PyMOL Python script that loads the backbone (N, CA, C, O; Angstrom):
from pymol import cmd

cmd.read_pdbstr("""\
ATOM      1  N   MET A   1      -4.279  -4.539 -19.191  1.00  0.00           N
ATOM      2  CA  MET A   1      -4.142  -5.082 -17.857  1.00  0.00           C
ATOM      3  C   MET A   1      -4.653  -4.079 -16.838  1.00  0.00           C
ATOM      4  O   MET A   1      -4.303  -2.900 -16.897  1.00  0.00           O
ATOM      5  N   ALA A   2      -5.470  -4.533 -15.912  1.00  0.00           N
ATOM      6  CA  ALA A   2      -5.991  -3.667 -14.861  1.00  0.00           C
ATOM      7  C   ALA A   2      -4.864  -3.274 -13.916  1.00  0.00           C
ATOM      8  O   ALA A   2      -3.887  -4.004 -13.750  1.00  0.00           O
ATOM      9  N   GLU A   3      -5.017  -2.129 -13.314  1.00  0.00           N
ATOM     10  CA  GLU A   3      -4.025  -1.678 -12.351  1.00  0.00           C
ATOM     11  C   GLU A   3      -4.712  -1.091 -11.140  1.00  0.00           C
ATOM     12  O   GLU A   3      -5.909  -0.806 -11.153  1.00  0.00           O
ATOM     13  N   LEU A   4      -3.936  -0.919 -10.103  1.00  0.00           N
ATOM     14  CA  LEU A   4      -4.402  -0.301  -8.873  1.00  0.00           C
ATOM     15  C   LEU A   4      -3.897   1.136  -8.816  1.00  0.00           C
ATOM     16  O   LEU A   4      -2.781   1.431  -9.244  1.00  0.00           O
ATOM     17  N   GLN A   5      -4.715   2.010  -8.294  1.00  0.00           N
ATOM     18  CA  GLN A   5      -4.277   3.371  -7.993  1.00  0.00           C
ATOM     19  C   GLN A   5      -3.992   3.404  -6.501  1.00  0.00           C
ATOM     20  O   GLN A   5      -4.891   3.195  -5.687  1.00  0.00           O
ATOM     21  N   ILE A   6      -2.754   3.663  -6.148  1.00  0.00           N
ATOM     22  CA  ILE A   6      -2.339   3.595  -4.749  1.00  0.00           C
ATOM     23  C   ILE A   6      -1.939   4.976  -4.261  1.00  0.00           C
ATOM     24  O   ILE A   6      -1.262   5.729  -4.961  1.00  0.00           O
ATOM     25  N   GLU A   7      -2.371   5.292  -3.047  1.00  0.00           N
ATOM     26  CA  GLU A   7      -1.977   6.532  -2.390  1.00  0.00           C
ATOM     27  C   GLU A   7      -1.550   6.187  -0.968  1.00  0.00           C
ATOM     28  O   GLU A   7      -2.283   5.525  -0.233  1.00  0.00           O
ATOM     29  N   ILE A   8      -0.363   6.639  -0.591  1.00  0.00           N
ATOM     30  CA  ILE A   8       0.162   6.382   0.748  1.00  0.00           C
ATOM     31  C   ILE A   8       0.478   7.715   1.399  1.00  0.00           C
ATOM     32  O   ILE A   8       1.243   8.517   0.864  1.00  0.00           O
ATOM     33  N   VAL A   9      -0.115   7.941   2.554  1.00  0.00           N
ATOM     34  CA  VAL A   9       0.160   9.154   3.322  1.00  0.00           C
ATOM     35  C   VAL A   9       0.459   8.763   4.766  1.00  0.00           C
ATOM     36  O   VAL A   9      -0.062   7.775   5.283  1.00  0.00           O
ATOM     37  N   ALA A  10       1.306   9.559   5.395  1.00  0.00           N
ATOM     38  CA  ALA A  10       1.583   9.398   6.819  1.00  0.00           C
ATOM     39  C   ALA A  10       0.807  10.490   7.551  1.00  0.00           C
ATOM     40  O   ALA A  10       0.222  11.375   6.926  1.00  0.00           O
ATOM     41  N   ALA A  11       0.809  10.421   8.843  1.00  0.00           N
ATOM     42  CA  ALA A  11       0.054  11.388   9.639  1.00  0.00           C
ATOM     43  C   ALA A  11       0.477  12.828   9.336  1.00  0.00           C
ATOM     44  O   ALA A  11      -0.343  13.745   9.397  1.00  0.00           O
ATOM     45  N   ASP A  12       1.759  13.023   9.010  1.00  0.00           N
ATOM     46  CA  ASP A  12       2.247  14.393   8.825  1.00  0.00           C
ATOM     47  C   ASP A  12       2.889  14.669   7.463  1.00  0.00           C
ATOM     48  O   ASP A  12       3.428  15.756   7.255  1.00  0.00           O
ATOM     49  N   HIS A  13       2.845  13.698   6.519  1.00  0.00           N
ATOM     50  CA  HIS A  13       3.429  13.964   5.213  1.00  0.00           C
ATOM     51  C   HIS A  13       2.928  12.981   4.149  1.00  0.00           C
ATOM     52  O   HIS A  13       2.495  11.868   4.447  1.00  0.00           O
ATOM     53  N   PHE A  14       3.008  13.441   2.900  1.00  0.00           N
ATOM     54  CA  PHE A  14       2.681  12.606   1.742  1.00  0.00           C
ATOM     55  C   PHE A  14       3.853  11.665   1.501  1.00  0.00           C
ATOM     56  O   PHE A  14       5.006  12.070   1.645  1.00  0.00           O
ATOM     57  N   VAL A  15       3.576  10.401   1.134  1.00  0.00           N
ATOM     58  CA  VAL A  15       4.641   9.428   0.912  1.00  0.00           C
ATOM     59  C   VAL A  15       4.764   9.056  -0.559  1.00  0.00           C
ATOM     60  O   VAL A  15       5.834   9.232  -1.141  1.00  0.00           O
ATOM     61  N   TRP A  16       3.698   8.545  -1.182  1.00  0.00           N
ATOM     62  CA  TRP A  16       3.777   8.105  -2.583  1.00  0.00           C
ATOM     63  C   TRP A  16       2.372   7.915  -3.127  1.00  0.00           C
ATOM     64  O   TRP A  16       1.448   7.571  -2.390  1.00  0.00           O
ATOM     65  N   SER A  17       2.221   8.144  -4.435  1.00  0.00           N
ATOM     66  CA  SER A  17       0.984   7.768  -5.119  1.00  0.00           C
ATOM     67  C   SER A  17       1.330   7.407  -6.550  1.00  0.00           C
ATOM     68  O   SER A  17       2.290   7.923  -7.121  1.00  0.00           O
ATOM     69  N   GLY A  18       0.540   6.520  -7.117  1.00  0.00           N
ATOM     70  CA  GLY A  18       0.764   6.127  -8.494  1.00  0.00           C
ATOM     71  C   GLY A  18       0.034   4.848  -8.832  1.00  0.00           C
ATOM     72  O   GLY A  18      -0.667   4.263  -8.006  1.00  0.00           O
ATOM     73  N   ALA A  19       0.219   4.429 -10.073  1.00  0.00           N
ATOM     74  CA  ALA A  19      -0.402   3.201 -10.555  1.00  0.00           C
ATOM     75  C   ALA A  19       0.517   2.031 -10.259  1.00  0.00           C
ATOM     76  O   ALA A  19       1.740   2.142 -10.346  1.00  0.00           O
ATOM     77  N   ALA A  20      -0.091   0.911  -9.911  1.00  0.00           N
ATOM     78  CA  ALA A  20       0.684  -0.284  -9.602  1.00  0.00           C
ATOM     79  C   ALA A  20       0.041  -1.505 -10.228  1.00  0.00           C
ATOM     80  O   ALA A  20      -1.177  -1.576 -10.390  1.00  0.00           O
ATOM     81  N   LYS A  21       0.885  -2.465 -10.577  1.00  0.00           N
ATOM     82  CA  LYS A  21       0.399  -3.742 -11.097  1.00  0.00           C
ATOM     83  C   LYS A  21      -0.299  -4.491  -9.990  1.00  0.00           C
ATOM     84  O   LYS A  21      -1.313  -5.155 -10.205  1.00  0.00           O
ATOM     85  N   LYS A  22       0.257  -4.374  -8.804  1.00  0.00           N
ATOM     86  CA  LYS A  22      -0.332  -5.011  -7.632  1.00  0.00           C
ATOM     87  C   LYS A  22       0.355  -4.494  -6.378  1.00  0.00           C
ATOM     88  O   LYS A  22       1.494  -4.028  -6.415  1.00  0.00           O
ATOM     89  N   LEU A  23      -0.348  -4.588  -5.297  1.00  0.00           N
ATOM     90  CA  LEU A  23       0.250  -4.337  -3.997  1.00  0.00           C
ATOM     91  C   LEU A  23       0.631  -5.720  -3.496  1.00  0.00           C
ATOM     92  O   LEU A  23      -0.244  -6.519  -3.160  1.00  0.00           O
ATOM     93  N   ILE A  24       1.881  -6.004  -3.443  1.00  0.00           N
ATOM     94  CA  ILE A  24       2.342  -7.351  -3.144  1.00  0.00           C
ATOM     95  C   ILE A  24       1.932  -7.805  -1.753  1.00  0.00           C
ATOM     96  O   ILE A  24       1.371  -8.886  -1.578  1.00  0.00           O
ATOM     97  N   LYS A  25       2.221  -6.963  -0.763  1.00  0.00           N
ATOM     98  CA  LYS A  25       2.027  -7.432   0.607  1.00  0.00           C
ATOM     99  C   LYS A  25       1.838  -6.264   1.552  1.00  0.00           C
ATOM    100  O   LYS A  25       2.483  -5.223   1.427  1.00  0.00           O
ATOM    101  N   ALA A  26       0.936  -6.463   2.502  1.00  0.00           N
ATOM    102  CA  ALA A  26       0.786  -5.539   3.618  1.00  0.00           C
ATOM    103  C   ALA A  26       0.501  -6.386   4.850  1.00  0.00           C
ATOM    104  O   ALA A  26      -0.216  -7.383   4.765  1.00  0.00           O
ATOM    105  N   ARG A  27       1.045  -6.007   5.969  1.00  0.00           N
ATOM    106  CA  ARG A  27       0.827  -6.755   7.199  1.00  0.00           C
ATOM    107  C   ARG A  27      -0.277  -6.074   8.010  1.00  0.00           C
ATOM    108  O   ARG A  27      -0.153  -4.912   8.396  1.00  0.00           O
ATOM    109  N   THR A  28      -1.355  -6.815   8.259  1.00  0.00           N
ATOM    110  CA  THR A  28      -2.440  -6.300   9.097  1.00  0.00           C
ATOM    111  C   THR A  28      -2.309  -6.896  10.494  1.00  0.00           C
ATOM    112  O   THR A  28      -1.468  -7.763  10.733  1.00  0.00           O
ATOM    113  N   VAL A  29      -3.136  -6.430  11.400  1.00  0.00           N
ATOM    114  CA  VAL A  29      -3.100  -6.987  12.755  1.00  0.00           C
ATOM    115  C   VAL A  29      -3.600  -8.426  12.776  1.00  0.00           C
ATOM    116  O   VAL A  29      -3.390  -9.138  13.758  1.00  0.00           O
ATOM    117  N   ASN A  30      -4.268  -8.869  11.691  1.00  0.00           N
ATOM    118  CA  ASN A  30      -4.768 -10.244  11.595  1.00  0.00           C
ATOM    119  C   ASN A  30      -3.937 -11.128  10.667  1.00  0.00           C
ATOM    120  O   ASN A  30      -4.297 -12.283  10.445  1.00  0.00           O
ATOM    121  N   GLY A  31      -2.834 -10.613  10.120  1.00  0.00           N
ATOM    122  CA  GLY A  31      -2.002 -11.372   9.201  1.00  0.00           C
ATOM    123  C   GLY A  31      -1.748 -10.590   7.925  1.00  0.00           C
ATOM    124  O   GLY A  31      -2.152  -9.434   7.806  1.00  0.00           O
ATOM    125  N   GLU A  32      -1.078 -11.224   6.968  1.00  0.00           N
ATOM    126  CA  GLU A  32      -0.730 -10.546   5.729  1.00  0.00           C
ATOM    127  C   GLU A  32      -1.895 -10.546   4.745  1.00  0.00           C
ATOM    128  O   GLU A  32      -2.734 -11.446   4.737  1.00  0.00           O
ATOM    129  N   ILE A  33      -1.914  -9.492   3.908  1.00  0.00           N
ATOM    130  CA  ILE A  33      -2.920  -9.375   2.872  1.00  0.00           C
ATOM    131  C   ILE A  33      -2.214  -8.995   1.572  1.00  0.00           C
ATOM    132  O   ILE A  33      -1.276  -8.198   1.581  1.00  0.00           O
ATOM    133  N   GLY A  34      -2.656  -9.556   0.480  1.00  0.00           N
ATOM    134  CA  GLY A  34      -2.184  -9.189  -0.847  1.00  0.00           C
ATOM    135  C   GLY A  34      -3.355  -8.622  -1.630  1.00  0.00           C
ATOM    136  O   GLY A  34      -4.468  -9.142  -1.545  1.00  0.00           O
ATOM    137  N   VAL A  35      -3.120  -7.574  -2.383  1.00  0.00           N
ATOM    138  CA  VAL A  35      -4.198  -6.918  -3.115  1.00  0.00           C
ATOM    139  C   VAL A  35      -3.860  -6.906  -4.600  1.00  0.00           C
ATOM    140  O   VAL A  35      -2.774  -6.482  -4.995  1.00  0.00           O
ATOM    141  N   LEU A  36      -4.788  -7.371  -5.408  1.00  0.00           N
ATOM    142  CA  LEU A  36      -4.684  -7.351  -6.862  1.00  0.00           C
ATOM    143  C   LEU A  36      -5.850  -6.553  -7.420  1.00  0.00           C
ATOM    144  O   LEU A  36      -6.844  -6.362  -6.720  1.00  0.00           O
ATOM    145  N   PRO A  37      -5.762  -6.079  -8.667  1.00  0.00           N
ATOM    146  CA  PRO A  37      -6.921  -5.410  -9.275  1.00  0.00           C
ATOM    147  C   PRO A  37      -8.162  -6.296  -9.179  1.00  0.00           C
ATOM    148  O   PRO A  37      -8.088  -7.509  -9.371  1.00  0.00           O
ATOM    149  N   GLY A  38      -9.298  -5.677  -8.879  1.00  0.00           N
ATOM    150  CA  GLY A  38     -10.549  -6.410  -8.733  1.00  0.00           C
ATOM    151  C   GLY A  38     -10.807  -6.910  -7.324  1.00  0.00           C
ATOM    152  O   GLY A  38     -11.792  -7.610  -7.090  1.00  0.00           O
ATOM    153  N   HIS A  39      -9.937  -6.562  -6.377  1.00  0.00           N
ATOM    154  CA  HIS A  39     -10.095  -7.002  -4.986  1.00  0.00           C
ATOM    155  C   HIS A  39     -11.411  -6.466  -4.414  1.00  0.00           C
ATOM    156  O   HIS A  39     -11.838  -5.363  -4.754  1.00  0.00           O
ATOM    157  N   VAL A  40     -12.033  -7.238  -3.564  1.00  0.00           N
ATOM    158  CA  VAL A  40     -13.273  -6.802  -2.918  1.00  0.00           C
ATOM    159  C   VAL A  40     -12.975  -5.615  -2.002  1.00  0.00           C
ATOM    160  O   VAL A  40     -11.858  -5.486  -1.501  1.00  0.00           O
ATOM    161  N   PRO A  41     -13.968  -4.746  -1.778  1.00  0.00           N
ATOM    162  CA  PRO A  41     -13.761  -3.628  -0.859  1.00  0.00           C
ATOM    163  C   PRO A  41     -13.322  -4.146   0.517  1.00  0.00           C
ATOM    164  O   PRO A  41     -13.891  -5.095   1.055  1.00  0.00           O
ATOM    165  N   THR A  42     -12.308  -3.501   1.058  1.00  0.00           N
ATOM    166  CA  THR A  42     -11.713  -3.953   2.309  1.00  0.00           C
ATOM    167  C   THR A  42     -11.257  -2.757   3.126  1.00  0.00           C
ATOM    168  O   THR A  42     -10.805  -1.752   2.577  1.00  0.00           O
ATOM    169  N   LEU A  43     -11.377  -2.871   4.429  1.00  0.00           N
ATOM    170  CA  LEU A  43     -10.796  -1.904   5.360  1.00  0.00           C
ATOM    171  C   LEU A  43     -10.051  -2.724   6.394  1.00  0.00           C
ATOM    172  O   LEU A  43     -10.638  -3.598   7.032  1.00  0.00           O
ATOM    173  N   ALA A  44      -8.764  -2.454   6.569  1.00  0.00           N
ATOM    174  CA  ALA A  44      -7.947  -3.250   7.478  1.00  0.00           C
ATOM    175  C   ALA A  44      -7.070  -2.343   8.329  1.00  0.00           C
ATOM    176  O   ALA A  44      -6.648  -1.274   7.889  1.00  0.00           O
ATOM    177  N   VAL A  45      -6.801  -2.785   9.551  1.00  0.00           N
ATOM    178  CA  VAL A  45      -5.871  -2.103  10.449  1.00  0.00           C
ATOM    179  C   VAL A  45      -4.492  -2.687  10.183  1.00  0.00           C
ATOM    180  O   VAL A  45      -4.300  -3.900  10.257  1.00  0.00           O
ATOM    181  N   LEU A  46      -3.531  -1.818   9.873  1.00  0.00           N
ATOM    182  CA  LEU A  46      -2.186  -2.269   9.552  1.00  0.00           C
ATOM    183  C   LEU A  46      -1.314  -2.357  10.797  1.00  0.00           C
ATOM    184  O   LEU A  46      -1.410  -1.530  11.704  1.00  0.00           O
ATOM    185  N   ALA A  47      -0.467  -3.369  10.821  1.00  0.00           N
ATOM    186  CA  ALA A  47       0.537  -3.517  11.862  1.00  0.00           C
ATOM    187  C   ALA A  47       1.840  -2.912  11.340  1.00  0.00           C
ATOM    188  O   ALA A  47       1.972  -2.661  10.142  1.00  0.00           O
ATOM    189  N   ALA A  48       2.783  -2.681  12.217  1.00  0.00           N
ATOM    190  CA  ALA A  48       4.093  -2.195  11.800  1.00  0.00           C
ATOM    191  C   ALA A  48       4.745  -3.226  10.891  1.00  0.00           C
ATOM    192  O   ALA A  48       4.647  -4.429  11.134  1.00  0.00           O
ATOM    193  N   GLY A  49       5.406  -2.754   9.850  1.00  0.00           N
ATOM    194  CA  GLY A  49       6.068  -3.650   8.911  1.00  0.00           C
ATOM    195  C   GLY A  49       6.262  -2.985   7.569  1.00  0.00           C
ATOM    196  O   GLY A  49       6.179  -1.762   7.456  1.00  0.00           O
ATOM    197  N   ASP A  50       6.520  -3.788   6.551  1.00  0.00           N
ATOM    198  CA  ASP A  50       6.778  -3.276   5.210  1.00  0.00           C
ATOM    199  C   ASP A  50       5.610  -3.510   4.279  1.00  0.00           C
ATOM    200  O   ASP A  50       4.970  -4.561   4.312  1.00  0.00           O
ATOM    201  N   LEU A  51       5.335  -2.506   3.437  1.00  0.00           N
ATOM    202  CA  LEU A  51       4.443  -2.657   2.296  1.00  0.00           C
ATOM    203  C   LEU A  51       5.352  -2.900   1.107  1.00  0.00           C
ATOM    204  O   LEU A  51       6.371  -2.222   0.971  1.00  0.00           O
ATOM    205  N   GLU A  52       5.020  -3.836   0.253  1.00  0.00           N
ATOM    206  CA  GLU A  52       5.790  -4.064  -0.967  1.00  0.00           C
ATOM    207  C   GLU A  52       4.897  -3.723  -2.146  1.00  0.00           C
ATOM    208  O   GLU A  52       3.787  -4.241  -2.267  1.00  0.00           O
ATOM    209  N   ILE A  53       5.389  -2.845  -3.019  1.00  0.00           N
ATOM    210  CA  ILE A  53       4.595  -2.358  -4.138  1.00  0.00           C
ATOM    211  C   ILE A  53       5.371  -2.563  -5.435  1.00  0.00           C
ATOM    212  O   ILE A  53       6.573  -2.305  -5.506  1.00  0.00           O
ATOM    213  N   GLU A  54       4.658  -3.032  -6.462  1.00  0.00           N
ATOM    214  CA  GLU A  54       5.240  -3.185  -7.797  1.00  0.00           C
ATOM    215  C   GLU A  54       4.546  -2.186  -8.716  1.00  0.00           C
ATOM    216  O   GLU A  54       3.456  -2.459  -9.217  1.00  0.00           O
ATOM    217  N   PRO A  55       5.176  -1.019  -8.942  1.00  0.00           N
ATOM    218  CA  PRO A  55       4.536   0.000  -9.779  1.00  0.00           C
ATOM    219  C   PRO A  55       4.486  -0.428 -11.245  1.00  0.00           C
ATOM    220  O   PRO A  55       5.215  -1.327 -11.665  1.00  0.00           O
ATOM    221  N   VAL A  56       3.621   0.224 -12.014  1.00  0.00           N
ATOM    222  CA  VAL A  56       3.496  -0.073 -13.429  1.00  0.00           C
ATOM    223  C   VAL A  56       4.825   0.199 -14.132  1.00  0.00           C
ATOM    224  O   VAL A  56       5.264  -0.596 -14.963  1.00  0.00           O
ATOM    225  N   SER A  57       5.459   1.313 -13.801  1.00  0.00           N
ATOM    226  CA  SER A  57       6.783   1.603 -14.370  1.00  0.00           C
ATOM    227  C   SER A  57       7.777   1.716 -13.217  1.00  0.00           C
ATOM    228  O   SER A  57       7.510   2.379 -12.216  1.00  0.00           O
ATOM    229  N   GLY A  58       8.899   1.076 -13.368  1.00  0.00           N
ATOM    230  CA  GLY A  58       9.896   1.064 -12.306  1.00  0.00           C
ATOM    231  C   GLY A  58       9.924  -0.278 -11.613  1.00  0.00           C
ATOM    232  O   GLY A  58       9.131  -1.169 -11.918  1.00  0.00           O
ATOM    233  N   SER A  59      10.834  -0.410 -10.690  1.00  0.00           N
ATOM    234  CA  SER A  59      10.985  -1.685 -10.000  1.00  0.00           C
ATOM    235  C   SER A  59      10.274  -1.683  -8.656  1.00  0.00           C
ATOM    236  O   SER A  59       9.915  -0.632  -8.125  1.00  0.00           O
ATOM    237  N   ARG A  60      10.082  -2.856  -8.128  1.00  0.00           N
ATOM    238  CA  ARG A  60       9.406  -3.067  -6.849  1.00  0.00           C
ATOM    239  C   ARG A  60      10.139  -2.294  -5.751  1.00  0.00           C
ATOM    240  O   ARG A  60      11.367  -2.202  -5.752  1.00  0.00           O
ATOM    241  N   PHE A  61       9.362  -1.740  -4.813  1.00  0.00           N
ATOM    242  CA  PHE A  61       9.962  -1.032  -3.686  1.00  0.00           C
ATOM    243  C   PHE A  61       9.158  -1.298  -2.426  1.00  0.00           C
ATOM    244  O   PHE A  61       8.073  -1.877  -2.478  1.00  0.00           O
ATOM    245  N   THR A  62       9.694  -0.876  -1.309  1.00  0.00           N
ATOM    246  CA  THR A  62       9.021  -1.073  -0.028  1.00  0.00           C
ATOM    247  C   THR A  62       8.811   0.267   0.679  1.00  0.00           C
ATOM    248  O   THR A  62       9.534   1.238   0.459  1.00  0.00           O
ATOM    249  N   VAL A  63       7.800   0.273   1.526  1.00  0.00           N
ATOM    250  CA  VAL A  63       7.531   1.406   2.399  1.00  0.00           C
ATOM    251  C   VAL A  63       7.410   0.833   3.805  1.00  0.00           C
ATOM    252  O   VAL A  63       6.571  -0.029   4.063  1.00  0.00           O
ATOM    253  N   GLN A  64       8.246   1.314   4.704  1.00  0.00           N
ATOM    254  CA  GLN A  64       8.191   0.845   6.081  1.00  0.00           C
ATOM    255  C   GLN A  64       7.188   1.712   6.835  1.00  0.00           C
ATOM    256  O   GLN A  64       7.290   2.939   6.841  1.00  0.00           O
ATOM    257  N   ILE A  65       6.208   1.049   7.477  1.00  0.00           N
ATOM    258  CA  ILE A  65       5.178   1.794   8.205  1.00  0.00           C
ATOM    259  C   ILE A  65       5.149   1.362   9.662  1.00  0.00           C
ATOM    260  O   ILE A  65       5.600   0.274  10.023  1.00  0.00           O
ATOM    261  N   ASP A  66       4.603   2.252  10.490  1.00  0.00           N
ATOM    262  CA  ASP A  66       4.472   1.983  11.921  1.00  0.00           C
ATOM    263  C   ASP A  66       3.028   1.698  12.314  1.00  0.00           C
ATOM    264  O   ASP A  66       2.640   1.933  13.459  1.00  0.00           O
ATOM    265  N   GLY A  67       2.229   1.196  11.377  1.00  0.00           N
ATOM    266  CA  GLY A  67       0.815   0.931  11.636  1.00  0.00           C
ATOM    267  C   GLY A  67      -0.046   1.954  10.928  1.00  0.00           C
ATOM    268  O   GLY A  67       0.454   2.954  10.415  1.00  0.00           O
ATOM    269  N   GLY A  68      -1.336   1.699  10.903  1.00  0.00           N
ATOM    270  CA  GLY A  68      -2.274   2.609  10.245  1.00  0.00           C
ATOM    271  C   GLY A  68      -3.463   1.848   9.695  1.00  0.00           C
ATOM    272  O   GLY A  68      -3.897   0.853  10.276  1.00  0.00           O
ATOM    273  N   PHE A  69      -3.995   2.321   8.563  1.00  0.00           N
ATOM    274  CA  PHE A  69      -5.176   1.731   7.945  1.00  0.00           C
ATOM    275  C   PHE A  69      -4.962   1.541   6.457  1.00  0.00           C
ATOM    276  O   PHE A  69      -4.233   2.305   5.823  1.00  0.00           O
ATOM    277  N   LEU A  70      -5.598   0.523   5.900  1.00  0.00           N
ATOM    278  CA  LEU A  70      -5.587   0.243   4.468  1.00  0.00           C
ATOM    279  C   LEU A  70      -7.031   0.135   4.011  1.00  0.00           C
ATOM    280  O   LEU A  70      -7.831  -0.584   4.608  1.00  0.00           O
ATOM    281  N   SER A  71      -7.357   0.861   2.939  1.00  0.00           N
ATOM    282  CA  SER A  71      -8.698   0.822   2.378  1.00  0.00           C
ATOM    283  C   SER A  71      -8.594   0.442   0.909  1.00  0.00           C
ATOM    284  O   SER A  71      -7.775   0.998   0.177  1.00  0.00           O
ATOM    285  N   VAL A  72      -9.424  -0.507   0.475  1.00  0.00           N
ATOM    286  CA  VAL A  72      -9.474  -0.928  -0.923  1.00  0.00           C
ATOM    287  C   VAL A  72     -10.910  -0.759  -1.401  1.00  0.00           C
ATOM    288  O   VAL A  72     -11.844  -1.243  -0.762  1.00  0.00           O
ATOM    289  N   ASP A  73     -11.084  -0.066  -2.535  1.00  0.00           N
ATOM    290  CA  ASP A  73     -12.410   0.076  -3.138  1.00  0.00           C
ATOM    291  C   ASP A  73     -12.248   0.466  -4.599  1.00  0.00           C
ATOM    292  O   ASP A  73     -11.590   1.460  -4.908  1.00  0.00           O
ATOM    293  N   SER A  74     -12.840  -0.302  -5.490  1.00  0.00           N
ATOM    294  CA  SER A  74     -12.833  -0.018  -6.931  1.00  0.00           C
ATOM    295  C   SER A  74     -11.417   0.194  -7.467  1.00  0.00           C
ATOM    296  O   SER A  74     -11.161   1.181  -8.156  1.00  0.00           O
ATOM    297  N   ASP A  75     -10.506  -0.713  -7.158  1.00  0.00           N
ATOM    298  CA  ASP A  75      -9.110  -0.672  -7.611  1.00  0.00           C
ATOM    299  C   ASP A  75      -8.360   0.566  -7.128  1.00  0.00           C
ATOM    300  O   ASP A  75      -7.370   0.970  -7.737  1.00  0.00           O
ATOM    301  N   ARG A  76      -8.819   1.154  -6.061  1.00  0.00           N
ATOM    302  CA  ARG A  76      -8.129   2.280  -5.421  1.00  0.00           C
ATOM    303  C   ARG A  76      -7.738   1.839  -4.020  1.00  0.00           C
ATOM    304  O   ARG A  76      -8.577   1.393  -3.238  1.00  0.00           O
ATOM    305  N   VAL A  77      -6.454   1.970  -3.715  1.00  0.00           N
ATOM    306  CA  VAL A  77      -5.927   1.585  -2.408  1.00  0.00           C
ATOM    307  C   VAL A  77      -5.403   2.843  -1.725  1.00  0.00           C
ATOM    308  O   VAL A  77      -4.549   3.547  -2.264  1.00  0.00           O
ATOM    309  N   VAL A  78      -5.923   3.115  -0.537  1.00  0.00           N
ATOM    310  CA  VAL A  78      -5.473   4.254   0.249  1.00  0.00           C
ATOM    311  C   VAL A  78      -4.892   3.719   1.549  1.00  0.00           C
ATOM    312  O   VAL A  78      -5.543   2.967   2.276  1.00  0.00           O
ATOM    313  N   ILE A  79      -3.658   4.119   1.829  1.00  0.00           N
ATOM    314  CA  ILE A  79      -2.991   3.702   3.053  1.00  0.00           C
ATOM    315  C   ILE A  79      -2.682   4.952   3.858  1.00  0.00           C
ATOM    316  O   ILE A  79      -1.982   5.853   3.395  1.00  0.00           O
ATOM    317  N   VAL A  80      -3.214   4.990   5.066  1.00  0.00           N
ATOM    318  CA  VAL A  80      -2.935   6.085   5.991  1.00  0.00           C
ATOM    319  C   VAL A  80      -2.121   5.476   7.118  1.00  0.00           C
ATOM    320  O   VAL A  80      -2.631   4.685   7.911  1.00  0.00           O
ATOM    321  N   ALA A  81      -0.850   5.850   7.181  1.00  0.00           N
ATOM    322  CA  ALA A  81       0.062   5.266   8.156  1.00  0.00           C
ATOM    323  C   ALA A  81       0.356   6.249   9.285  1.00  0.00           C
ATOM    324  O   ALA A  81       0.334   7.464   9.091  1.00  0.00           O
ATOM    325  N   ASP A  82       0.630   5.701  10.468  1.00  0.00           N
ATOM    326  CA  ASP A  82       1.054   6.557  11.579  1.00  0.00           C
ATOM    327  C   ASP A  82       2.360   7.250  11.209  1.00  0.00           C
ATOM    328  O   ASP A  82       2.517   8.450  11.430  1.00  0.00           O
ATOM    329  N   ASN A  83       3.289   6.495  10.648  1.00  0.00           N
ATOM    330  CA  ASN A  83       4.548   7.013  10.123  1.00  0.00           C
ATOM    331  C   ASN A  83       4.953   6.104   8.980  1.00  0.00           C
ATOM    332  O   ASN A  83       4.696   4.901   9.031  1.00  0.00           O
ATOM    333  N   ALA A  84       5.580   6.652   7.951  1.00  0.00           N
ATOM    334  CA  ALA A  84       5.974   5.855   6.790  1.00  0.00           C
ATOM    335  C   ALA A  84       7.270   6.383   6.207  1.00  0.00           C
ATOM    336  O   ALA A  84       7.480   7.591   6.103  1.00  0.00           O
ATOM    337  N   VAL A  85       8.143   5.447   5.824  1.00  0.00           N
ATOM    338  CA  VAL A  85       9.430   5.793   5.214  1.00  0.00           C
ATOM    339  C   VAL A  85       9.563   5.013   3.919  1.00  0.00           C
ATOM    340  O   VAL A  85       9.518   3.783   3.916  1.00  0.00           O
ATOM    341  N   LEU A  86       9.725   5.730   2.825  1.00  0.00           N
ATOM    342  CA  LEU A  86       9.894   5.116   1.508  1.00  0.00           C
ATOM    343  C   LEU A  86      11.321   4.575   1.407  1.00  0.00           C
ATOM    344  O   LEU A  86      12.290   5.294   1.654  1.00  0.00           O
ATOM    345  N   GLU A  87      11.433   3.294   1.039  1.00  0.00           N
ATOM    346  CA  GLU A  87      12.741   2.658   0.905  1.00  0.00           C
ATOM    347  C   GLU A  87      12.943   2.222  -0.531  1.00  0.00           C
ATOM    348  O   GLU A  87      11.979   1.852  -1.201  1.00  0.00           O
ATOM    349  N   ASN A  88      14.137   2.254  -1.007  1.00  0.00           N
ATOM    350  CA  ASN A  88      14.594   1.770  -2.317  1.00  0.00           C
ATOM    351  C   ASN A  88      13.603   1.966  -3.465  1.00  0.00           C
ATOM    352  O   ASN A  88      13.396   1.051  -4.262  1.00  0.00           O
ATOM    353  N   ALA A  89      12.991   3.144  -3.556  1.00  0.00           N
ATOM    354  CA  ALA A  89      12.066   3.425  -4.673  1.00  0.00           C
ATOM    355  C   ALA A  89      12.876   3.831  -5.897  1.00  0.00           C
ATOM    356  O   ALA A  89      13.924   4.469  -5.799  1.00  0.00           O
ATOM    357  N   ALA A  90      12.356   3.441  -7.042  1.00  0.00           N
ATOM    358  CA  ALA A  90      13.064   3.764  -8.301  1.00  0.00           C
ATOM    359  C   ALA A  90      12.778   5.178  -8.721  1.00  0.00           C
ATOM    360  O   ALA A  90      13.281   5.630  -9.750  1.00  0.00           O
TER     361      ALA A  90
END
""", "prot")
cmd.dss("prot")
cmd.show_as("cartoon", "prot")
cmd.util.cbc("prot")
cmd.orient("prot")
């Protein structure tokens, strides 16, 4: 099964990185986006809200962000947030 390599950083600190089955949801300024392996290259401006991630090992968790950018290319997702707080991670 294909997976995504996800890296999340805030302006002043590292938040999380790892392999994920999928990035369930991210809120952009134009609406919600879901990312699965094989997604087309994308660059999006993120709005404040929650990212939901389902890692390969462990249970689904959320990261609360205050806006930023999301980049998808070759099953690699990079999220640069203005501020980010990891919630209920396993």
